[in-house]
Every structure is written in structure tokens, then in C-alpha cells.
PQR file with spaces between the fields and no chain letter, atoms N, CA, C, O and H, PARSE charges and radii, in Angstrom:
ATOM       1  N    UNK     1     -11.081    6.535  -16.020 -0.4000 1.5000
ATOM       2  CA   UNK     1     -11.271    6.335  -14.611 -0.0000 2.0000
ATOM       3  C    UNK     1     -12.098    5.093  -14.313  0.5500 1.7000
ATOM       4  O    UNK     1     -12.268    4.718  -13.153 -0.5500 1.4000
ATOM       5  N    UNK     2     -12.601    4.468  -15.339 -0.4000 1.5000
ATOM       6  CA   UNK     2     -13.370    3.236  -15.158 -0.0000 2.0000
ATOM       7  C    UNK     2     -12.540    2.151  -14.491  0.5500 1.7000
ATOM       8  O    UNK     2     -13.074    1.320  -13.757 -0.5500 1.4000
ATOM       9  H    UNK     2     -12.462    4.773  -16.282  0.4000 1.0000
ATOM      10  N    UNK     3     -11.226    2.155  -14.746 -0.4000 1.5000
ATOM      11  CA   UNK     3     -10.368    1.114  -14.186 -0.0000 2.0000
ATOM      12  C    UNK     3     -10.194    1.252  -12.674  0.5500 1.7000
ATOM      13  O    UNK     3      -9.686    0.332  -12.033 -0.5500 1.4000
ATOM      14  H    UNK     3     -10.792    2.830  -15.343  0.4000 1.0000
ATOM      15  N    UNK     4     -10.598    2.362  -12.100 -0.4000 1.5000
ATOM      16  CA   UNK     4     -10.493    2.570  -10.660 -0.0000 2.0000
ATOM      17  C    UNK     4     -11.677    1.989   -9.898  0.5500 1.7000
ATOM      18  O    UNK     4     -11.570    1.703   -8.706 -0.5500 1.4000
ATOM      19  H    UNK     4     -11.010    3.110  -12.621  0.4000 1.0000
ATOM      20  N    UNK     5     -12.793    1.816  -10.573 -0.4000 1.5000
ATOM      21  CA   UNK     5     -13.990    1.283   -9.918 -0.0000 2.0000
ATOM      22  C    UNK     5     -13.711   -0.108   -9.376  0.5500 1.7000
ATOM      23  O    UNK     5     -13.134   -0.959  -10.054 -0.5500 1.4000
ATOM      24  H    UNK     5     -12.880    2.048  -11.542  0.4000 1.0000
ATOM      25  N    UNK     6     -14.134   -0.317   -8.135 -0.4000 1.5000
ATOM      26  CA   UNK     6     -13.963   -1.615   -7.504 -0.0000 2.0000
ATOM      27  C    UNK     6     -12.695   -1.735   -6.663  0.5500 1.7000
ATOM      28  O    UNK     6     -12.527   -2.715   -5.937 -0.5500 1.4000
ATOM      29  H    UNK     6     -14.602    0.374   -7.584  0.4000 1.0000
ATOM      30  N    UNK     7     -11.796   -0.746   -6.754 -0.4000 1.5000
ATOM      31  CA   UNK     7     -10.592   -0.806   -5.925 -0.0000 2.0000
ATOM      32  C    UNK     7     -10.966   -0.671   -4.449  0.5500 1.7000
ATOM      33  O    UNK     7     -11.881    0.073   -4.094 -0.5500 1.4000
ATOM      34  H    UNK     7     -11.932    0.050   -7.344  0.4000 1.0000
ATOM      35  N    UNK     8     -10.248   -1.397   -3.601 -0.4000 1.5000
ATOM      36  CA   UNK     8     -10.432   -1.257   -2.161 -0.0000 2.0000
ATOM      37  C    UNK     8      -9.760    0.035   -1.722  0.5500 1.7000
ATOM      38  O    UNK     8      -8.651    0.350   -2.154 -0.5500 1.4000
ATOM      39  H    UNK     8      -9.505   -2.001   -3.889  0.4000 1.0000
ATOM      40  N    UNK     9     -10.438    0.770   -0.867 -0.4000 1.5000
ATOM      41  CA   UNK     9      -9.876    1.976   -0.267 -0.0000 2.0000
ATOM      42  C    UNK     9      -9.212    1.551    1.033  0.5500 1.7000
ATOM      43  O    UNK     9      -9.848    0.943    1.894 -0.5500 1.4000
ATOM      44  H    UNK     9     -11.338    0.513   -0.517  0.4000 1.0000
ATOM      45  N    UNK    10      -7.923    1.875    1.172 -0.4000 1.5000
ATOM      46  CA   UNK    10      -7.195    1.531    2.391 -0.0000 2.0000
ATOM      47  C    UNK    10      -6.596    2.788    2.998  0.5500 1.7000
ATOM      48  O    UNK    10      -6.324    3.763    2.297 -0.5500 1.4000
ATOM      49  H    UNK    10      -7.406    2.369    0.473  0.4000 1.0000
ATOM      50  N    UNK    11      -6.390    2.755    4.323 -0.4000 1.5000
ATOM      51  CA   UNK    11      -5.716    3.875    4.972 -0.0000 2.0000
ATOM      52  C    UNK    11      -4.205    3.701    4.795  0.5500 1.7000
ATOM      53  O    UNK    11      -3.774    2.670    4.281 -0.5500 1.4000
ATOM      54  H    UNK    11      -6.611    1.964    4.893  0.4000 1.0000
ATOM      55  N    UNK    12      -3.397    4.669    5.202 -0.4000 1.5000
ATOM      56  CA   UNK    12      -1.950    4.554    4.991 -0.0000 2.0000
ATOM      57  C    UNK    12      -1.317    3.330    5.663  0.5500 1.7000
ATOM      58  O    UNK    12      -0.236    2.900    5.261 -0.5500 1.4000
ATOM      59  H    UNK    12      -3.748    5.507    5.620  0.4000 1.0000
ATOM      60  N    UNK    13      -1.973    2.768    6.675 -0.4000 1.5000
ATOM      61  CA   UNK    13      -1.464    1.568    7.340 -0.0000 2.0000
ATOM      62  C    UNK    13      -1.922    0.289    6.654  0.5500 1.7000
ATOM      63  O    UNK    13      -1.497   -0.802    7.035 -0.5500 1.4000
ATOM      64  H    UNK    13      -2.852    3.117    7.002  0.4000 1.0000
ATOM      65  N    UNK    14      -2.787    0.409    5.642 -0.4000 1.5000
ATOM      66  CA   UNK    14      -3.246   -0.750    4.889 -0.0000 2.0000
ATOM      67  C    UNK    14      -4.584   -1.319    5.315  0.5500 1.7000
ATOM      68  O    UNK    14      -5.030   -2.322    4.758 -0.5500 1.4000
ATOM      69  H    UNK    14      -3.132    1.296    5.332  0.4000 1.0000
ATOM      70  N    UNK    15      -5.237   -0.700    6.292 -0.4000 1.5000
ATOM      71  CA   UNK    15      -6.547   -1.175    6.739 -0.0000 2.0000
ATOM      72  C    UNK    15      -7.607   -0.816    5.704  0.5500 1.7000
ATOM      73  O    UNK    15      -7.682    0.328    5.254 -0.5500 1.4000
ATOM      74  H    UNK    15      -4.875    0.115    6.744  0.4000 1.0000
ATOM      75  N    UNK    16      -8.424   -1.794    5.328 -0.4000 1.5000
ATOM      76  CA   UNK    16      -9.485   -1.566    4.345 -0.0000 2.0000
ATOM      77  C    UNK    16     -10.593   -0.733    4.973  0.5500 1.7000
ATOM      78  O    UNK    16     -11.096   -1.054    6.050 -0.5500 1.4000
ATOM      79  H    UNK    16      -8.363   -2.723    5.693  0.4000 1.0000
ATOM      80  N    UNK    17     -10.967    0.344    4.282 -0.4000 1.5000
ATOM      81  CA   UNK    17     -12.020    1.246    4.735 -0.0000 2.0000
ATOM      82  C    UNK    17     -13.302    1.077    3.941  0.5500 1.7000
ATOM      83  O    UNK    17     -14.385    1.407    4.424 -0.5500 1.4000
ATOM      84  H    UNK    17     -10.558    0.604    3.407  0.4000 1.0000
ATOM      85  N    UNK    18     -13.182    0.566    2.728 -0.4000 1.5000
ATOM      86  CA   UNK    18     -14.340    0.427    1.858 -0.0000 2.0000
ATOM      87  C    UNK    18     -13.902    0.174    0.428  0.5500 1.7000
ATOM      88  O    UNK    18     -12.808   -0.329    0.172 -0.5500 1.4000
ATOM      89  H    UNK    18     -12.301    0.298    2.336  0.4000 1.0000
ATOM      90  N    UNK    19     -14.770    0.532   -0.491 -0.4000 1.5000
ATOM      91  CA   UNK    19     -14.528    0.286   -1.918 -0.0000 2.0000
ATOM      92  C    UNK    19     -14.892    1.519   -2.723  0.5500 1.7000
ATOM      93  O    UNK    19     -15.851    2.222   -2.403 -0.5500 1.4000
ATOM      94  H    UNK    19     -15.659    0.940   -0.283  0.4000 1.0000
ATOM      95  N    UNK    20     -14.122    1.775   -3.766 -0.4000 1.5000
ATOM      96  CA   UNK    20     -14.417    2.874   -4.675 -0.0000 2.0000
ATOM      97  C    UNK    20     -15.489    2.397   -5.653  0.5500 1.7000
ATOM      98  O    UNK    20     -15.281    1.450   -6.411 -0.5500 1.4000
ATOM      99  H    UNK    20     -13.343    1.205   -4.025  0.4000 1.0000
ATOM     100  N    UNK    21     -16.629    3.065   -5.620 -0.4000 1.5000
ATOM     101  CA   UNK    21     -17.779    2.652   -6.426 -0.0000 2.0000
ATOM     102  C    UNK    21     -17.832    3.394   -7.757  0.5500 1.7000
ATOM     103  O    UNK    21     -18.146    2.812   -8.796 -0.5500 1.4000
ATOM     104  H    UNK    21     -16.799    3.834   -5.003  0.4000 1.0000
ATOM     105  N    UNK    22     -17.515    4.705   -7.709 -0.4000 1.5000
ATOM     106  CA   UNK    22     -17.662    5.508   -8.914 -0.0000 2.0000
ATOM     107  C    UNK    22     -16.825    6.784   -8.787  0.5500 1.7000
ATOM     108  O    UNK    22     -16.521    7.241   -7.686 -0.5500 1.4000
ATOM     109  H    UNK    22     -17.260    5.178   -6.865  0.4000 1.0000
ATOM     110  N    UNK    23     -16.467    7.340   -9.934 -0.4000 1.5000
ATOM     111  CA   UNK    23     -15.830    8.653  -10.008 -0.0000 2.0000
ATOM     112  C    UNK    23     -16.748    9.532  -10.845  0.5500 1.7000
ATOM     113  O    UNK    23     -17.074    9.198  -11.984 -0.5500 1.4000
ATOM     114  H    UNK    23     -16.715    6.969  -10.829  0.4000 1.0000
ATOM     115  N    UNK    24     -17.161   10.654  -10.272 -0.4000 1.5000
ATOM     116  CA   UNK    24     -18.043   11.595  -10.976 -0.0000 2.0000
ATOM     117  C    UNK    24     -17.278   12.872  -11.257  0.5500 1.7000
ATOM     118  O    UNK    24     -16.521   13.357  -10.417 -0.5500 1.4000
ATOM     119  H    UNK    24     -16.896   10.925   -9.346  0.4000 1.0000
ATOM     120  N    UNK    25     -17.482   13.405  -12.437 -0.4000 1.5000
ATOM     121  CA   UNK    25     -16.880   14.686  -12.793 -0.0000 2.0000
ATOM     122  C    UNK    25     -17.821   15.801  -12.362  0.5500 1.7000
ATOM     123  O    UNK    25     -19.012   15.779  -12.672 -0.5500 1.4000
ATOM     124  H    UNK    25     -18.097   13.011  -13.120  0.4000 1.0000
ATOM     125  N    UNK    26     -17.279   16.766  -11.651 -0.4000 1.5000
ATOM     126  CA   UNK    26     -18.085   17.901  -11.202 -0.0000 2.0000
ATOM     127  C    UNK    26     -17.457   19.200  -11.661  0.5500 1.7000
ATOM     128  O    UNK    26     -16.376   19.204  -12.248 -0.5500 1.4000
ATOM     129  H    UNK    26     -16.312   16.784  -11.399  0.4000 1.0000
ATOM     130  N    UNK    27     -18.124   20.279  -11.397 -0.4000 1.5000
ATOM     131  CA   UNK    27     -17.627   21.588  -11.799 -0.0000 2.0000
ATOM     132  C    UNK    27     -16.316   21.965  -11.143  0.5500 1.7000
ATOM     133  O    UNK    27     -15.503   22.669  -11.742 -0.5500 1.4000
ATOM     134  H    UNK    27     -19.003   20.275  -10.919  0.4000 1.0000
ATOM     135  N    UNK    28     -16.101   21.509   -9.925 -0.4000 1.5000
ATOM     136  CA   UNK    28     -14.877   21.836   -9.193 -0.0000 2.0000
ATOM     137  C    UNK    28     -13.899   20.670   -9.138  0.5500 1.7000
ATOM     138  O    UNK    28     -12.980   20.680   -8.319 -0.5500 1.4000
ATOM     139  H    UNK    28     -16.762   20.938   -9.438  0.4000 1.0000
ATOM     140  N    UNK    29     -14.076   19.677   -9.984 -0.4000 1.5000
ATOM     141  CA   UNK    29     -13.182   18.521   -9.998 -0.0000 2.0000
ATOM     142  C    UNK    29     -13.944   17.227   -9.820  0.5500 1.7000
ATOM     143  O    UNK    29     -15.175   17.209   -9.779 -0.5500 1.4000
ATOM     144  H    UNK    29     -14.822   19.669  -10.650  0.4000 1.0000
ATOM     145  N    UNK    30     -13.203   16.163   -9.716 -0.4000 1.5000
ATOM     146  CA   UNK    30     -13.790   14.828   -9.609 -0.0000 2.0000
ATOM     147  C    UNK    30     -14.148   14.490   -8.170  0.5500 1.7000
ATOM     148  O    UNK    30     -13.500   14.943   -7.226 -0.5500 1.4000
ATOM     149  H    UNK    30     -12.204   16.178   -9.748  0.4000 1.0000
ATOM     150  N    UNK    31     -15.198   13.683   -8.024 -0.4000 1.5000
ATOM     151  CA   UNK    31     -15.610   13.171   -6.729 -0.0000 2.0000
ATOM     152  C    UNK    31     -15.564   11.654   -6.758  0.5500 1.7000
ATOM     153  O    UNK    31     -16.013   11.024   -7.716 -0.5500 1.4000
ATOM     154  H    UNK    31     -15.724   13.316   -8.791  0.4000 1.0000
ATOM     155  N    UNK    32     -15.015   11.073   -5.695 -0.4000 1.5000
ATOM     156  CA   UNK    32     -15.001    9.623   -5.553 -0.0000 2.0000
ATOM     157  C    UNK    32     -16.188    9.215   -4.693  0.5500 1.7000
ATOM     158  O    UNK    32     -16.388    9.755   -3.605 -0.5500 1.4000
ATOM     159  H    UNK    32     -14.651   11.585   -4.917  0.4000 1.0000
ATOM     160  N    UNK    33     -16.975    8.261   -5.182 -0.4000 1.5000
ATOM     161  CA   UNK    33     -18.073    7.713   -4.389 -0.0000 2.0000
ATOM     162  C    UNK    33     -17.563    6.438   -3.740  0.5500 1.7000
ATOM     163  O    UNK    33     -17.161    5.498   -4.426 -0.5500 1.4000
ATOM     164  H    UNK    33     -16.812    7.823   -6.066  0.4000 1.0000
ATOM     165  N    UNK    34     -17.581    6.414   -2.416 -0.4000 1.5000
ATOM     166  CA   UNK    34     -17.083    5.271   -1.669 -0.0000 2.0000
ATOM     167  C    UNK    34     -18.231    4.528   -1.016  0.5500 1.7000
ATOM     168  O    UNK    34     -19.198    5.134   -0.555 -0.5500 1.4000
ATOM     169  H    UNK    34     -17.907    7.178   -1.859  0.4000 1.0000
ATOM     170  N    UNK    35     -18.114    3.201   -0.980 -0.4000 1.5000
ATOM     171  CA   UNK    35     -19.009    2.364   -0.196 -0.0000 2.0000
ATOM     172  C    UNK    35     -18.180    1.911    0.997  0.5500 1.7000
ATOM     173  O    UNK    35     -17.293    1.067    0.868 -0.5500 1.4000
ATOM     174  H    UNK    35     -17.329    2.708   -1.354  0.4000 1.0000
ATOM     175  N    UNK    36     -18.481    2.481    2.162 -0.4000 1.5000
ATOM     176  CA   UNK    36     -17.713    2.193    3.362 -0.0000 2.0000
ATOM     177  C    UNK    36     -18.115    0.851    3.954  0.5500 1.7000
ATOM     178  O    UNK    36     -19.184    0.328    3.639 -0.5500 1.4000
ATOM     179  H    UNK    36     -19.201    3.167    2.268  0.4000 1.0000
ATOM     180  N    UNK    37     -17.272    0.295    4.804 -0.4000 1.5000
ATOM     181  CA   UNK    37     -17.563   -0.991    5.426 -0.0000 2.0000
ATOM     182  C    UNK    37     -18.850   -0.952    6.244  0.5500 1.7000
ATOM     183  O    UNK    37     -19.500   -1.980    6.434 -0.5500 1.4000
ATOM     184  H    UNK    37     -16.404    0.720    5.060  0.4000 1.0000
ATOM     185  N    UNK    38     -19.215    0.224    6.724 -0.4000 1.5000
ATOM     186  CA   UNK    38     -20.450    0.391    7.493 -0.0000 2.0000
ATOM     187  C    UNK    38     -21.697    0.258    6.618  0.5500 1.7000
ATOM     188  O    UNK    38     -22.813    0.167    7.129 -0.5500 1.4000
ATOM     189  H    UNK    38     -18.687    1.059    6.570  0.4000 1.0000
ATOM     190  N    UNK    39     -21.500    0.248    5.297 -0.4000 1.5000
ATOM     191  CA   UNK    39     -22.623    0.190    4.363 -0.0000 2.0000
ATOM     192  C    UNK    39     -23.044    1.558    3.852  0.5500 1.7000
ATOM     193  O    UNK    39     -23.859    1.656    2.935 -0.5500 1.4000
ATOM     194  H    UNK    39     -20.593    0.322    4.882  0.4000 1.0000
ATOM     195  N    UNK    40     -22.492    2.617    4.442 -0.4000 1.5000
ATOM     196  CA   UNK    40     -22.824    3.976    4.011 -0.0000 2.0000
ATOM     197  C    UNK    40     -22.032    4.334    2.761  0.5500 1.7000
ATOM     198  O    UNK    40     -20.929    3.832    2.543 -0.5500 1.4000
ATOM     199  H    UNK    40     -21.830    2.538    5.187  0.4000 1.0000
ATOM     200  N    UNK    41     -22.602    5.194    1.955 -0.4000 1.5000
ATOM     201  CA   UNK    41     -21.911    5.750    0.784 -0.0000 2.0000
ATOM     202  C    UNK    41     -21.493    7.172    1.108  0.5500 1.7000
ATOM     203  O    UNK    41     -22.221    7.908    1.774 -0.5500 1.4000
ATOM     204  H    UNK    41     -23.497    5.602    2.132  0.4000 1.0000
ATOM     205  N    UNK    42     -20.322    7.553    0.635 -0.4000 1.5000
ATOM     206  CA   UNK    42     -19.821    8.893    0.890 -0.0000 2.0000
ATOM     207  C    UNK    42     -19.061    9.405   -0.316  0.5500 1.7000
ATOM     208  O    UNK    42     -18.343    8.657   -0.978 -0.5500 1.4000
ATOM     209  H    UNK    42     -19.731    6.955    0.094  0.4000 1.0000
ATOM     210  N    UNK    43     -19.227   10.695   -0.595 -0.4000 1.5000
ATOM     211  CA   UNK    43     -18.480   11.354   -1.658 -0.0000 2.0000
ATOM     212  C    UNK    43     -17.289   12.073   -1.043  0.5500 1.7000
ATOM     213  O    UNK    43     -17.405   12.721   -0.002 -0.5500 1.4000
ATOM     214  H    UNK    43     -19.810   11.304   -0.057  0.4000 1.0000
ATOM     215  N    UNK    44     -16.138   11.948   -1.704 -0.4000 1.5000
ATOM     216  CA   UNK    44     -14.930   12.655   -1.278 -0.0000 2.0000
ATOM     217  C    UNK    44     -14.295   13.281   -2.516  0.5500 1.7000
ATOM     218  O    UNK    44     -14.465   12.771   -3.623 -0.5500 1.4000
ATOM     219  H    UNK    44     -16.044   11.422   -2.549  0.4000 1.0000
ATOM     220  N    UNK    45     -13.564   14.380   -2.338 -0.4000 1.5000
ATOM     221  CA   UNK    45     -12.841   14.948   -3.475 -0.0000 2.0000
ATOM     222  C    UNK    45     -11.785   13.944   -3.956  0.5500 1.7000
ATOM     223  O    UNK    45     -11.008   13.424   -3.155 -0.5500 1.4000
ATOM     224  H    UNK    45     -13.426   14.794   -1.439  0.4000 1.0000
ATOM     225  N    UNK    46     -11.762   13.680   -5.240 -0.4000 1.5000
ATOM     226  CA   UNK    46     -10.772   12.753   -5.786 -0.0000 2.0000
ATOM     227  C    UNK    46      -9.596   13.584   -6.295  0.5500 1.7000
ATOM     228  O    UNK    46      -9.501   13.921   -7.475 -0.5500 1.4000
ATOM     229  H    UNK    46     -12.393   14.102   -5.891  0.4000 1.0000
ATOM     230  N    UNK    47      -8.700   13.903   -5.348 -0.4000 1.5000
ATOM     231  CA   UNK    47      -7.551   14.766   -5.632 -0.0000 2.0000
ATOM     232  C    UNK    47      -6.289   14.113   -5.103  0.5500 1.7000
ATOM     233  O    UNK    47      -6.340   13.288   -4.190 -0.5500 1.4000
ATOM     234  H    UNK    47      -8.777   13.629   -4.389  0.4000 1.0000
ATOM     235  N    UNK    48      -5.158   14.486   -5.679 -0.4000 1.5000
ATOM     236  CA   UNK    48      -3.877   13.880   -5.307 -0.0000 2.0000
ATOM     237  C    UNK    48      -3.515   14.135   -3.852  0.5500 1.7000
ATOM     238  O    UNK    48      -2.730   13.386   -3.271 -0.5500 1.4000
ATOM     239  H    UNK    48      -5.117   15.156   -6.420  0.4000 1.0000
ATOM     240  N    UNK    49      -4.079   15.185   -3.254 -0.4000 1.5000
ATOM     241  CA   UNK    49      -3.823   15.443   -1.841 -0.0000 2.0000
ATOM     242  C    UNK    49      -4.465   14.399   -0.942  0.5500 1.7000
ATOM     243  O    UNK    49      -4.025   14.187    0.188 -0.5500 1.4000
ATOM     244  H    UNK    49      -4.717   15.793   -3.726  0.4000 1.0000
ATOM     245  N    UNK    50      -5.514   13.743   -1.448 -0.4000 1.5000
ATOM     246  CA   UNK    50      -6.268   12.788   -0.646 -0.0000 2.0000
ATOM     247  C    UNK    50      -6.019   11.330   -1.029  0.5500 1.7000
ATOM     248  O    UNK    50      -6.172   10.442   -0.190 -0.5500 1.4000
ATOM     249  H    UNK    50      -5.872   13.915   -2.366  0.4000 1.0000
ATOM     250  N    UNK    51      -5.641   11.072   -2.271 -0.4000 1.5000
ATOM     251  CA   UNK    51      -5.488    9.701   -2.753 -0.0000 2.0000
ATOM     252  C    UNK    51      -4.101    9.471   -3.335  0.5500 1.7000
ATOM     253  O    UNK    51      -3.560   10.309   -4.057 -0.5500 1.4000
ATOM     254  H    UNK    51      -5.517   11.793   -2.952  0.4000 1.0000
ATOM     255  N    UNK    52      -3.542    8.312   -3.002 -0.4000 1.5000
ATOM     256  CA   UNK    52      -2.278    7.916   -3.588 -0.0000 2.0000
ATOM     257  C    UNK    52      -2.505    7.293   -4.957  0.5500 1.7000
ATOM     258  O    UNK    52      -3.629    7.253   -5.460 -0.5500 1.4000
ATOM     259  H    UNK    52      -3.982    7.632   -2.416  0.4000 1.0000
ATOM     260  N    UNK    53      -1.425    6.809   -5.549 -0.4000 1.5000
ATOM     261  CA   UNK    53      -1.528    6.125   -6.836 -0.0000 2.0000
ATOM     262  C    UNK    53      -2.195    4.768   -6.652  0.5500 1.7000
ATOM     263  O    UNK    53      -1.932    4.086   -5.661 -0.5500 1.4000
ATOM     264  H    UNK    53      -0.513    6.842   -5.141  0.4000 1.0000
ATOM     265  N    UNK    54      -3.047    4.364   -7.579 -0.4000 1.5000
ATOM     266  CA   UNK    54      -3.684    3.057   -7.464 -0.0000 2.0000
ATOM     267  C    UNK    54      -2.660    1.930   -7.630  0.5500 1.7000
ATOM     268  O    UNK    54      -1.713    2.042   -8.409 -0.5500 1.4000
ATOM     269  H    UNK    54      -3.261    4.918   -8.384  0.4000 1.0000
ATOM     270  N    UNK    55      -2.869    0.857   -6.890 -0.4000 1.5000
ATOM     271  CA   UNK    55      -2.063   -0.356   -7.015 -0.0000 2.0000
ATOM     272  C    UNK    55      -2.975   -1.418   -7.616  0.5500 1.7000
ATOM     273  O    UNK    55      -3.704   -2.101   -6.897 -0.5500 1.4000
ATOM     274  H    UNK    55      -3.638    0.766   -6.257  0.4000 1.0000
ATOM     275  N    UNK    56      -2.929   -1.549   -8.925 -0.4000 1.5000
ATOM     276  CA   UNK    56      -3.841   -2.463   -9.605 -0.0000 2.0000
ATOM     277  C    UNK    56      -3.505   -3.916   -9.305  0.5500 1.7000
ATOM     278  O    UNK    56      -4.393   -4.768   -9.335 -0.5500 1.4000
ATOM     279  H    UNK    56      -2.336   -0.994   -9.509  0.4000 1.0000
ATOM     280  N    UNK    57      -2.260   -4.215   -9.021 -0.4000 1.5000
ATOM     281  CA   UNK    57      -1.871   -5.588   -8.673 -0.0000 2.0000
ATOM     282  C    UNK    57      -2.545   -6.008   -7.364  0.5500 1.7000
ATOM     283  O    UNK    57      -3.055   -7.122   -7.244 -0.5500 1.4000
ATOM     284  H    UNK    57      -1.538   -3.524   -8.997  0.4000 1.0000
ATOM     285  N    UNK    58      -2.539   -5.098   -6.388 -0.4000 1.5000
ATOM     286  CA   UNK    58      -3.163   -5.372   -5.088 -0.0000 2.0000
ATOM     287  C    UNK    58      -4.658   -5.052   -5.081  0.5500 1.7000
ATOM     288  O    UNK    58      -5.392   -5.510   -4.205 -0.5500 1.4000
ATOM     289  H    UNK    58      -2.125   -4.193   -6.485  0.4000 1.0000
ATOM     290  N    UNK    59      -5.107   -4.260   -6.065 -0.4000 1.5000
ATOM     291  CA   UNK    59      -6.514   -3.863   -6.130 -0.0000 2.0000
ATOM     292  C    UNK    59      -6.883   -2.829   -5.087  0.5500 1.7000
ATOM     293  O    UNK    59      -7.999   -2.826   -4.567 -0.5500 1.4000
ATOM     294  H    UNK    59      -4.512   -3.888   -6.776  0.4000 1.0000
ATOM     295  N    UNK    60      -5.921   -1.932   -4.777 -0.4000 1.5000
ATOM     296  CA   UNK    60      -6.145   -0.946   -3.729 -0.0000 2.0000
ATOM     297  C    UNK    60      -5.750    0.454   -4.184  0.5500 1.7000
ATOM     298  O    UNK    60      -5.027    0.645   -5.162 -0.5500 1.4000
ATOM     299  H    UNK    60      -5.015   -1.934   -5.199  0.4000 1.0000
ATOM     300  N    UNK    61      -6.255    1.415   -3.432 -0.4000 1.5000
ATOM     301  CA   UNK    61      -5.811    2.799   -3.544 -0.0000 2.0000
ATOM     302  C    UNK    61      -5.817    3.376   -2.129  0.5500 1.7000
ATOM     303  O    UNK    61      -6.772    3.179   -1.377 -0.5500 1.4000
ATOM     304  H    UNK    61      -6.842    1.260   -2.638  0.4000 1.0000
ATOM     305  N    UNK    62      -4.761    4.082   -1.776 -0.4000 1.5000
ATOM     306  CA   UNK    62      -4.609    4.591   -0.414 -0.0000 2.0000
ATOM     307  C    UNK    62      -5.318    5.938   -0.274  0.5500 1.7000
ATOM     308  O    UNK    62      -5.120    6.855   -1.070 -0.5500 1.4000
ATOM     309  H    UNK    62      -3.986    4.242   -2.387  0.4000 1.0000
ATOM     310  N    UNK    63      -6.139    6.024    0.751 -0.4000 1.5000
ATOM     311  CA   UNK    63      -6.734    7.295    1.149 -0.0000 2.0000
ATOM     312  C    UNK    63      -5.738    7.940    2.103  0.5500 1.7000
ATOM     313  O    UNK    63      -5.639    7.550    3.266 -0.5500 1.4000
ATOM     314  H    UNK    63      -6.300    5.279    1.399  0.4000 1.0000
ATOM     315  N    UNK    64      -5.010    8.917    1.610 -0.4000 1.5000
ATOM     316  CA   UNK    64      -3.919    9.533    2.358 -0.0000 2.0000
ATOM     317  C    UNK    64      -4.396   10.326    3.564  0.5500 1.7000
ATOM     318  O    UNK    64      -3.669   10.465    4.547 -0.5500 1.4000
ATOM     319  H    UNK    64      -5.090    9.233    0.665  0.4000 1.0000
ATOM     320  N    UNK    65      -5.597   10.837    3.492 -0.4000 1.5000
ATOM     321  CA   UNK    65      -6.163   11.683    4.559 -0.0000 2.0000
ATOM     322  C    UNK    65      -7.508   11.102    5.030  0.5500 1.7000
ATOM     323  O    UNK    65      -8.563   11.643    4.699 -0.5500 1.4000
ATOM     324  H    UNK    65      -6.188   10.724    2.693  0.4000 1.0000
ATOM     325  N    UNK    66      -7.471   10.012    5.793 -0.4000 1.5000
ATOM     326  CA   UNK    66      -8.727    9.366    6.219 -0.0000 2.0000
ATOM     327  C    UNK    66      -9.661   10.249    7.029  0.5500 1.7000
ATOM     328  O    UNK    66     -10.838    9.922    7.184 -0.5500 1.4000
ATOM     329  H    UNK    66      -6.613    9.573    6.062  0.4000 1.0000
ATOM     330  N    UNK    67      -9.154   11.370    7.551 -0.4000 1.5000
ATOM     331  CA   UNK    67     -10.012   12.280    8.309 -0.0000 2.0000
ATOM     332  C    UNK    67     -11.163   12.803    7.468  0.5500 1.7000
ATOM     333  O    UNK    67     -12.166   13.247    8.027 -0.5500 1.4000
ATOM     334  H    UNK    67      -8.198   11.635    7.424  0.4000 1.0000
ATOM     335  N    UNK    68     -11.056   12.767    6.135 -0.4000 1.5000
ATOM     336  CA   UNK    68     -12.157   13.282    5.307 -0.0000 2.0000
ATOM     337  C    UNK    68     -13.414   12.402    5.427  0.5500 1.7000
ATOM     338  O    UNK    68     -14.494   12.785    4.978 -0.5500 1.4000
ATOM     339  H    UNK    68     -10.241   12.407    5.681  0.4000 1.0000
ATOM     340  N    UNK    69     -13.257   11.237    6.030 -0.4000 1.5000
ATOM     341  CA   UNK    69     -14.414   10.356    6.263 -0.0000 2.0000
ATOM     342  C    UNK    69     -15.086   10.647    7.599  0.5500 1.7000
ATOM     343  O    UNK    69     -16.154   10.102    7.875 -0.5500 1.4000
ATOM     344  H    UNK    69     -12.379   10.925    6.394  0.4000 1.0000
ATOM     345  N    UNK    70     -14.490   11.490    8.430 -0.4000 1.5000
ATOM     346  CA   UNK    70     -15.075   11.811    9.732 -0.0000 2.0000
ATOM     347  C    UNK    70     -16.487   12.333    9.564  0.5500 1.7000
ATOM     348  O    UNK    70     -16.779   13.136    8.678 -0.5500 1.4000
ATOM     349  H    UNK    70     -13.622   11.933    8.206  0.4000 1.0000
ATOM     350  N    UNK    71     -17.339   11.862   10.427 -0.4000 1.5000
ATOM     351  CA   UNK    71     -18.725   12.298   10.365 -0.0000 2.0000
ATOM     352  C    UNK    71     -19.566   11.431    9.452  0.5500 1.7000
ATOM     353  O    UNK    71     -20.749   11.700    9.244 -0.5500 1.4000
ATOM     354  H    UNK    71     -17.102   11.210   11.147  0.4000 1.0000
ATOM     355  N    UNK    72     -18.943   10.372    8.898 -0.4000 1.5000
ATOM     356  CA   UNK    72     -19.709    9.496    8.001 -0.0000 2.0000
ATOM     357  C    UNK    72     -20.541    8.497    8.781  0.5500 1.7000
ATOM     358  O    UNK    72     -21.247    7.684    8.185 -0.5500 1.4000
ATOM     359  H    UNK    72     -17.982   10.154    9.067  0.4000 1.0000
């Protein structure tokens, strides 16, 4: 998962939301640590329901459900 660090997080329309800083393994699965454009850091579940496949050529990964950032 080291190769995912530094990817830009984009919404399904391609708008950049932030950057993937780290992936942590937890008891209930992996968590993605994001650095949002606002400067805030947020943890989200790193699951296929929320994230698309990484595009290493473009340096992006799509956050399929941007609502999980609500309240950040």
C-alpha cells in the first residue's frame, strides 16, 4: 500500500479533494488518512465501496462516495 501514498484524491467528476497521506491497518480494516485541501486531516475507511482503482499514470484515486468527508 506504500505505492498509494501521495495519490491525489478526486471526486467522481475529477475535482481534487486532497491527497492520500497514509494507509493504516486497523482491527476492522484499513483506514485512509487524507490531507484535504482545507489543510485538515481525516480518516476514512479504505474499502472498495468508497474508493475506485488507483490510476498511477494520472496519480489519482477516485473517492466514490465523497459524502464520507461531510463534517470535515
